[in-house]
N, C-alpha and C positions, 0 to 999 in steps of 0.2 A: 324102253321105261314108259309107259303110256297109261290109260285109265287109273281113276283115284283107287287106293286099297281100303280096308275097314278102318274107321275111326271110331273107338269105343271106351266108355268109361267102365266096362265091365271085364275083371282080370278073367273070367270064365270064357265069355266072348273071346277075346284076344287069344288065351290059351288054345281055345278049339281050332283058331286060324292059324296054329303053329303045331301039328299034330305032333312034327318030330322034332320039337324044342329047336334049339340053335341060338347063337350069340343074340345077344339083346344088346343095343345101345340106349342109354337115358341120356334125356337134354335137360338141365336146368336152365332156362332163358331167363337172362337178366336184360337191363336196357341197354348195358356197354358189354357185356361177355354170355358167352355161352358155356356152362360147365357141362363135360360129358363123362361120362362111365360105361364101363361095358360090362359084361359076365359071360361067362363060359355058356358053350351048347347046351350043359346038362342043368342049366339055373340054380348053380350053387351058390356063387359068390360075385357080388359086385366089386368092382375096382374103380377108383377114381381114375379118369383118363386127362386128356388135355383141357384147358380152359381156353377157349376160341374168342377172338374180338368179336363182337357182332359188328356187321355191317349190314351192306346192303343183301337182300336176300341172295341173288345169283352168287355173290362170295361166300354167303353161309354155306347157300347150297353144295357148292364145289369144297367145301372143306368136309362137310357131312358127308358127301358122296365117296370122298377119299376114305374114310374111317369105315365106312359100309361095306367097302370093298376089300379093303384092308384084313378086316375083321371078319368078314363074310356073315356080317350082321342079316338078322332072318326078320326082327321086328324091332319098332322105337317104342320106347315110353318116355313121354313127355310129362314135365310137371306141370299141372294144373294150380294155378295160385288162386284159391278159393278165400272167400272171406272166412274170419272164423266163425262165422254163424252157419258156413256151408254155403251161402249165397256166390254168386258169382259178378262178379264186377268188369271195369273194363280189362285189367291184364288177363284175366281168366279168357274172355271173350278174345284179346289179342293171340293168347297162345292158341285157341281154338282155330283161328284163322293161319295161325302158321302151320298148325298141324296138316290143315286141310291143304296148304301149298306144298308142305313136304310129302303128302300123300299123291298127290296130282303128279310128283316128279321121280319119287323112290317107289312107289308102289309097292310100300311095305306095311303089313298092318300096325296100327299105333293104337297104344294104350295111352290114355291120358289119366295121369295119377295124382290125388290129391297132394300135395307138396306143402300143407299149412304147417309143419313143422320142421321139415326137412334143413332148413337153413340153422335152424336154432340147435337141432340136434348134430349136424356136422360141425358148428361152434363148438360145442361142447366137447365132442371129440378131439377136435385140432388143440383147444385148451389142455384137455387132459394129456396130448403128445408133447406137452410143454411148448409149443410152437409158436414163436413170436408174432406179434400183432401183423407186421409188414406180410411174413409167409402166409399167415392166416388169409390176410385180404387177396394175396395171389391164389389161394388153393380152395376158398369156400365154395365157388360154384362147382368145382368139379367133384368136391367131397359131397356137396348137395345132392349134386345128379346121383352119385353113389347111395345116398342115402333112401332116394327116391326108389333106385331101382332095386335095393334090397328089400324095400317094403312090398314092391312090386312082384318079384321072385318068390318071395315068401309066402305071398297070396296066392300065387301061381301054382307052387308047387305043395300048397297045403301046411306048411312049415311056421305060418305067422301064429303067434301065442295069443 
């Protein structure tokens, strides 16, 4: 693992760094948890994964590295929490710092994806599945990661509407 990899807000630049496609891992960083989602190598469908407890970076890295190895992940999509006006506040800056730390250690290209509506969309989907409030609370972060990842892969494959 050694040197930093690409970190970008551009889906075109990210896609160019992965000419052969490959499985992607999306992260929705919360203060207490990290929601995860993965997609297939052909970038068709995002699937919610585990919600990991967030702790010290070393422990987070260990858990994320295991998913990267297990799923043969070629790139990461990290939710970037922008303000509603598109500006970036402290949470976005913290996400950028987390991306830099991941990039230094995993050496995978990272796409920073605007996550402004991901949690709202995930919550609506889970309510639509008639899921209890308790179960929604357990699964919201991983479903938000899936919303983030689906948006990114739709942009990468040109199937965004």
